[in-house]
C-alpha positions in Angstrom: -104.8 77.9 -119.3 -102.0 77.8 -121.8 -98.8 79.4 -120.6 -97.1 80.4 -123.7 -95.6 83.6 -125.2 -98.7 84.5 -127.2 -101.0 84.2 -124.2 -98.7 86.4 -122.1 -98.4 89.0 -124.8 -102.2 89.1 -125.2 -102.5 89.6 -121.4 -100.5 92.8 -121.5 -97.6 91.7 -119.3 -94.4 93.5 -120.2 -91.8 90.9 -119.4 -88.9 91.0 -121.9 -89.0 87.3 -122.4 -91.5 84.6 -123.5 -91.9 81.1 -122.3 -91.2 79.8 -125.8 -87.8 81.4 -125.7 -87.1 80.3 -122.2 -87.9 76.7 -123.2 -85.1 76.9 -125.7 -82.7 78.5 -123.3 -83.4 76.0 -120.5 -83.3 73.0 -122.8 -80.8 70.5 -121.4 -79.3 69.9 -124.7 -78.5 73.6 -125.2 -77.1 73.9 -121.7 -74.9 70.9 -121.9 -73.6 71.3 -125.4 -71.8 74.6 -124.8 -73.9 76.2 -127.6 -73.5 79.9 -127.8 -76.8 81.0 -126.1 -77.6 84.7 -125.9 -79.4 85.6 -122.7 -81.5 88.7 -122.9 -81.4 89.5 -119.2 -80.4 88.3 -115.8 -83.7 86.4 -115.3 -82.9 84.2 -118.2 -79.4 83.6 -116.8 -80.8 82.7 -113.4 -83.4 80.4 -114.9 -80.7 78.6 -116.8 -78.4 78.4 -113.7 -81.3 76.9 -111.6 -82.2 74.3 -114.2 -78.6 73.3 -114.6 -78.1 73.0 -110.8 -81.6 72.2 -109.6 -80.7 69.1 -107.6 -77.7 70.9 -105.9 -79.9 73.8 -104.9 -82.4 71.6 -103.2 -79.7 69.4 -101.5 -77.8 72.3 -100.1 -80.9 74.1 -98.9 -81.9 71.0 -96.9 -78.4 70.5 -95.5 -78.3 74.2 -94.6 -81.6 74.6 -92.8 -80.9 71.4 -90.8 -78.3 73.4 -89.1 -81.0 75.6 -87.6 -82.1 75.2 -84.0 -85.3 73.7 -85.4 -86.0 72.6 -89.0 -89.2 71.1 -90.1 -91.0 70.8 -93.4 -94.1 68.6 -92.6 -96.3 67.1 -95.2 -99.9 68.3 -96.0 -99.2 72.0 -96.6 -99.7 73.9 -99.8 -98.4 77.5 -99.2 -94.8 78.7 -99.1 -94.1 82.0 -97.2 -90.7 83.6 -97.4 -89.7 86.7 -95.5 -86.7 88.9 -95.6 -85.5 89.8 -92.0 -83.9 93.3 -91.8 -86.3 96.2 -92.6 -89.1 93.7 -93.4 -89.7 91.7 -90.2 -87.7 93.9 -87.9 -86.8 97.5 -87.7 -83.0 97.1 -87.9 -81.2 100.3 -86.8 -77.6 99.0 -87.2 -75.2 101.5 -88.8 -72.4 100.0 -90.8 -68.8 101.3 -90.5 -67.3 101.5 -94.0 -63.8 102.3 -95.1 -64.1 103.8 -98.6 -61.6 103.8 -101.5 -60.0 106.9 -100.1 -59.3 105.2 -96.8 -61.8 107.2 -94.9 -64.3 105.6 -92.5 -68.0 106.4 -93.0 -71.1 105.3 -91.2 -73.8 104.1 -93.5 -77.4 103.1 -93.1 -77.8 99.4 -93.4 -81.0 99.8 -95.5 -80.4 102.6 -97.9 -76.6 102.9 -97.8 -74.8 102.1 -101.0 -71.9 99.6 -100.8 -69.5 99.2 -103.6 -66.8 96.6 -104.4 -64.1 99.1 -103.3 -65.7 99.6 -99.9 -64.5 97.6 -96.8 -67.7 97.3 -94.8 -67.6 95.9 -91.2 -70.7 93.7 -91.1 -69.6 92.3 -87.7 -71.8 95.0 -86.2 -74.8 92.7 -87.0 -74.5 91.0 -83.6 -76.8 88.6 -81.8 -77.6 91.4 -79.4 -78.5 93.7 -82.3 -81.0 91.1 -83.5 -82.7 90.8 -80.1 -82.8 94.6 -79.6 -84.7 95.1 -82.9 -88.4 95.9 -82.8 -90.8 93.9 -85.0 -92.3 95.6 -88.0 -96.0 95.2 -87.5 -97.4 94.6 -91.0 -95.0 91.8 -91.9 -94.9 90.3 -88.4 -98.7 90.2 -88.3 -98.6 88.2 -91.5 -96.1 85.8 -90.1 -98.2 85.2 -87.0 -101.3 84.7 -89.1 -99.5 82.3 -91.5 -98.4 80.1 -88.6 -101.9 78.9 -88.1 -102.5 78.0 -91.7 -101.3 75.1 -93.9 -98.0 76.8 -94.8 -94.3 76.6 -94.5 -92.6 79.8 -93.2 -88.9 80.6 -93.9 -86.7 83.6 -93.5 -84.1 84.4 -96.2 -81.7 87.1 -94.9 -78.6 88.7 -96.4 -76.9 88.4 -93.1 -73.7 86.3 -93.1 -72.8 85.8 -89.4 -72.7 82.2 -88.1 -75.2 83.1 -85.3 -77.8 84.2 -87.8 -79.3 80.7 -88.1 -80.1 80.5 -84.4 -80.6 84.2 -83.4 -83.2 84.9 -86.1 -85.1 81.8 -85.2 -84.9 82.6 -81.5 -86.1 86.2 -82.2 -89.3 85.1 -84.0 -90.0 82.4 -81.4 -89.7 85.0 -78.6 -92.3 87.1 -80.4 -94.7 84.3 -81.1 -94.5 82.4 -84.4 -91.9 79.7 -85.0 -90.2 79.3 -88.4 -89.6 76.2 -90.5 -86.1 77.4 -91.2 -83.6 80.3 -91.7 -81.3 80.7 -94.6 -78.4 83.2 -94.5 -77.7 83.9 -98.1 -74.2 85.3 -97.7 -73.1 82.9 -95.0 -69.7 81.3 -95.4 -71.2 77.8 -95.4 -73.6 78.7 -98.3 -70.8 80.4 -100.2 -68.6 77.3 -100.0 -71.3 74.7 -100.4 -73.4 76.4 -103.2 -72.4 79.7 -104.7 -68.7 78.7 -105.3 -69.7 75.2 -106.6 -72.4 76.0 -109.1 -71.9 74.8 -112.6 -72.6 77.9 -114.8 -74.0 77.3 -118.3 -71.9 78.4 -121.2 -71.9 82.2 -121.6 -72.7 82.9 -117.9 -69.8 84.0 -115.7 -71.5 84.7 -112.4 -74.8 84.4 -110.5 -76.6 87.7 -110.8 -76.7 89.1 -107.2 -80.3 90.2 -107.4 -81.4 86.7 -108.3 -79.8 84.9 -105.3 -82.8 85.0 -103.0 -85.1 84.1 -105.8 -83.0 81.0 -106.7 -83.2 79.9 -103.1 -87.0 80.5 -103.0 -87.2 78.3 -106.1 -85.4 75.5 -104.3 -87.8 75.8 -101.3 -90.7 75.7 -103.7 -89.4 72.5 -105.3 -88.9 70.9 -101.9 -92.4 71.9 -100.9 -93.9 70.2 -103.9 -91.9 67.1 -103.1 -93.3 67.1 -99.6 -96.9 67.6 -100.5 -97.2 66.9 -104.2 -98.7 70.3 -104.6 -98.0 74.0 -104.0 -100.9 76.5 -104.5 -99.2 79.8 -103.5 -95.9 81.4 -103.0 -95.7 84.6 -100.9 -92.6 86.7 -100.7 -92.1 89.6 -98.2 -89.1 91.9 -99.1 -88.1 95.5 -98.7 -85.3 95.7 -101.3 -86.5 96.6 -104.8 -83.8 94.8 -106.7 -84.5 91.5 -104.9 -88.2 91.9 -105.3 -87.7 92.6 -109.0 -85.5 89.5 -109.3 -88.1 87.3 -107.7 -90.9 88.7 -109.8 -88.9 88.0 -112.9 -87.6 84.5 -112.1 -90.3 82.7 -110.2 -93.0 83.1 -112.9 -90.6 81.5 -115.4 -89.9 78.5 -113.2 -93.4 78.1 -111.7 -95.9 79.7 -114.1 -98.9 77.7 -112.8 -98.4 78.6 -109.1 -100.0 81.7 -107.8 -97.6 84.2 -106.3 -97.9 87.3 -104.1 -95.2 89.9 -103.5 -95.3 92.3 -100.5 -93.0 95.3 -100.3 -92.3 97.6 -97.3 -91.5 101.3 -97.4 -89.7 103.0 -94.6 -90.2 106.6 -93.7 -88.6 108.8 -91.0 -85.1 109.9 -90.1 -82.4 109.3 -87.5 -83.6 106.0 -86.3 -87.2 107.0 -85.9 -88.8 105.0 -88.6 -92.2 103.7 -89.5 -93.0 101.1 -92.2 -95.9 100.8 -94.6 -96.8 97.7 -96.5 -97.7 98.2 -100.2 -100.6 96.4 -101.7 -99.4 93.0 -103.0 -98.4 92.4 -106.6 -99.8 89.1 -107.8 -98.8 86.5 -110.4 -101.9 84.5 -111.6 -103.1 83.1 -114.9 -100.0 84.3 -116.7 -100.2 87.9 -115.6 -98.2 90.0 -113.1 -100.5 92.7 -111.9 -100.9 95.4 -109.2 -104.0 95.5 -107.0 -105.6 97.8 -109.6 -105.3 95.2 -112.2 -102.6 97.1 -114.2 -99.8 95.0 -115.6 -96.5 95.3 -113.7 -93.1 95.3 -115.5 -91.0 93.2 -113.1 -87.6 94.2 -114.6 -88.3 97.9 -114.0 -90.0 97.6 -110.6 -89.4 100.5 -108.2 -91.3 101.3 -105.0 -89.7 104.7 -104.6 -88.0 103.5 -101.4 -84.4 104.6 -100.8 -84.5 107.3 -103.5 -81.2 108.2 -105.2 -80.0 111.5 -104.0 
């Protein structure tokens, strides 16, 4: 299989980039020479950021997950499974107090609530007790339990920032059966100080696109997995937030075009804390195409599940 722009175009995939262009963008000479590169989208920016900081991403991820209660990445495995936590593995009911730009305090849903830069959100409500009180979401948790018996590594990537996240999330999954290989809190202070604030950004890029942060960390885990076993056959990503799902579906095929990938999304229905979740059929990357279960090409940049509709 030849993974080039022509082949992708013929396959019907609607990405707004081609590997030939990416090869130029990611070329070390172009990145290091401060040449005026024009990036078409945030996926191209994220790919350039990862290539420029690849060793740092892997080193920091290893250092970070070693702070978990348990960290292990044994040899002899060929599948990487990554799960979001809130609203994917567990039915988080936490309501977030937010002081808006007018100085008024509002209570917002932690899943579908919109948070702006002007808001002052009190995320301290995501306590250890709140973790333990959450109920598992059956579709995703069933996958995690099944994966624990196969030749795979299982990690949780969560947007939580509290210091207890590394231990409480691991303890929660262990109490309900499957043990994890590690937990990464994307917005934790230690990750901000050791990675996000220290990244060297290629010329023309001023910040890491927020929707690409989880995908960048998945890329680091994938590279580490290949170093451990000299192979990686499949990456699975379970996530309920459309923007993060879209970011991963754009970035990971660029960085790992020959590795099969599966993307699982979760839709919430119900009101006032009485929720149920439904798992959508997985979207797959294979042989240069990103497709739905029907075989229809999926446009990653425009992905929308219809979850959390704009009112």
